N, C-alpha and C positions, 0 to 999 in steps of 0.2 A: 504494500500500500504506500509506503514511504517513497519507493521508486516511482510510482505512478504520479504522486503529488509533486515530487521533484521534477519529473519530466514535464508535467503541465505548467509548473511555474517557469521552467526554462523556456517552453514554447511561448508562453505569454510575454516573457521578457524579450525574446527575439522578435516577436510580432510587434511589440511596442517600439523597439528600436527601428525596425523597418518602416513603421508608420511615421516616426519622427524624421527619418531620412527623406521620405516622400514629401512631407510637409515642408522641410527645409530646402528642397531642391528648387532652383529657380525655374520659372517658366521659359525664359530665354537667357542665353548668355548676353551680358550687356554690350551694347554698341555705343553708348554715350553715358555721361553722368557717372563715371567711375573714377576713382582716384589713381593717379600715378605720382611719381616723385622725380625730383630733379636729379641729374647726374651727380653722384656723391663725390666725384673728383673735382667739382667746381664749386666755388663759393656763391656764385650767382650765374644766371644765364640771361641772354637778351630775349625780349619779346618784340614782335613786329606788328605793324598795322594790317598787313595782309601777307600771304605766302610770298616770300622773296622781296617783301616791301621794306619800307623805312623802319629802322630800329626805333622803338618808342620808349624803351627803358630796360631796366634790369629786374629780375626776380631773384630775391635772396633765397638760398637753400635753407638757412636756419634763421629763425627770429629769436633774438636774445631777450625774451620776455620771461621773467621769472627764471626758470631753469632752462629755458630755450626749447624750441620744438621745431621739427622739420616742416617745411612748407609743402603741403600736398596740392597737387594740381588736379582740377576736375576736367576730364576730357569731354568736350562738347561734340567734336567730330574730327576724326583723322581724315584730313582733306587730300593727302597725297602720301607717297613714299617718304616725303621729306618734311612735311609740316602737319601740325595738329592745332586745331582751334580749341582754346582752353580757357577756363575760368581760374583765376589765381589772385593772390594778394601780393602786392609789392611793399605793403606796409600793414602790420597787424591791426592797426587802428582805423584803417580806411576801408571803404567798400571794395568788394571784389571787382576785378577788371576782366575784360575779355580781350584776348590777343592771340597771335599765332606764334608757336614755339617750334623749333626744329626737333624732329623726332629723335635725332642723335643726342639731344640734351635731356631726354626723358628716360626714366627707369620704370618698368611695369611693376617693380617690387621695391619695398622699402628695406627689409632686412634679409630676407631669404627668398630663394627662387620658388615661386608658386604660380605666377601668372605670366602670360605673354599676350601680345596684341597683334592681330593680323594687319600687315602693312601693305598688302597688295589688294587689288579690286576683289578677287575671289580666290580662296585657298581651299584645296580639296583635303578633307579629313579622310584618311585612308584606313582600311581594315588592317593593313600590315605596313611595316616601315619600308615600303618600296613603291615606286611610281606605277608599277604594274598591278598593284592590288586594287580591290574594289573601292570605289568612292562612297563613303557612308553619308557625307553631307558636304555642302558647299558653304563656306564661311565667308561673310562679307568683310571688307576693309573696316578696321576700327573695332572689331569684335574682340572682347577680352575673353580668353579661354584659360582654364586651369591646366597646368602642365606639370609633368614629372620628368626629372632628368634621367630616368632609368635607361632610356634608349639612346641618349645623346652621344655617348662615347662609342658604343658598339655599332650602331647602324646609321648614325647621322640624323636621326629623327627624334622628336619628343613625343611621348605619350601624352594625349590631351583629352580633356573632357569638355564637351560642348552641349549646350541645351538649346532646343528649338521647339516651340509650341509644347512645352512640358515634357518632351522626350529627351532622354539622356543618350548622347552618342559618345563612345570612347574609341579613340583611334589614334592615328599618328599624323604629325605635321612636320614638314620640312622647316627647320629653324631659320633657313636663309630668308624666309618670307615673313618672319616675325620680328617684333622688337620686344626685348625681355629684360635686359640687364638693369 
């Protein structure tokens, strides 16, 4: 009898964990309004009036308020392989600004490798780490995907998780079409 009760408790626990994962899963992987961070090797980066346009100012990486905090950038739209339209602060006491930032000045992650952003018009999520494998989904420019380094050294691909219309896709992406650092 104890074994049956233990088994039922275990099944209920597993069922509740599965239900929590389903509730927490996003409907779609974000394509805008997600946070990225400035290149950690620079104290500040320039922002522009439009892609390739006139420099309007500098965005500091860290604000020295209290203990200091990193400046997070909110992606509004990845407009090309080279520029992102973003919302940011150049002063912690002023309202947010909108401007264009070079993609090479952005990091998809703050502390550790977890996300990457598609930088080409459309990227194929594949079933295996090869261009000959089945395409599971086509991911649009600017979409943020969850990634794993598991395959990067061996096969040249990242294992990635992508959500579309509530469906979860797990496959492989070629890192040369992503920005991630």
